[in-house]
Residue, then its C-alpha position, 0 to 999 in steps of 0.5 A: m442489578r438495580q440502577d439506584d444501588p451505589l455498588s452497581f454504579v461504582l462497578m459500572i464506573k470501574v468497568m468503564l475505566i478499565t475499558v478506557l485504560l485497555l483501549a489507551l494501551v492498544y492505541v499506544g501500542l499500535r502507534w508505536y508499531a506503526r512508527r517503527h514500521a514507517r522508519t523501516v520503510e523509509a530506511s530501505p534502499g532501492q526504492v524506485e519511482l514508477q510512472c504509468g506510461r499507458a493503461l489499457r483495458l482489454s476486457t472487463k476483467t483484464k487491464v494492462y499497464l506500461l510502467k516506466t522506471d529510470t532503468a526499465q519498462v515493465l508490463v503489468t497484466e492484471s486479471s481476475n486470476g492475479a497479476t503478471v509482471t513482465v520486464l520488457p527488454d531495452p529497445v534497440p536503438t535504430p540509426a537515425r535516417d537521413a532526412h534528405s534521402 
C-alpha cells in the first residue's frame, strides 16, 4: 500500500472508524453491565458492617484479624494456603465483682 494512493487513505479511514465504533459499543456494553450489577449489589439485603478490632501478624505468611459485627465476632486467619473464617462464640457475661470486698 502506498501512502499517496487515495484508495488506501480511504481504506485506512474506514478501518479506523469501524475500530472506533466497535470500541464505543464495547464501552457502552460494559457501562450497562456495571450499572446493572451495581443495582443488584445495592438492593441485596443483609449487608453487614465489619470493623477490624485487632490485626496480628503471626509470621511472614500468616495474619490473623478479629472482625466485629453488630451481632458476632469473627476470627479470620489468612495464610499462603488460603483463609479460614471462625465465628467466635458470644462471651459469657460474668457477674460484676463487688469493689468493696
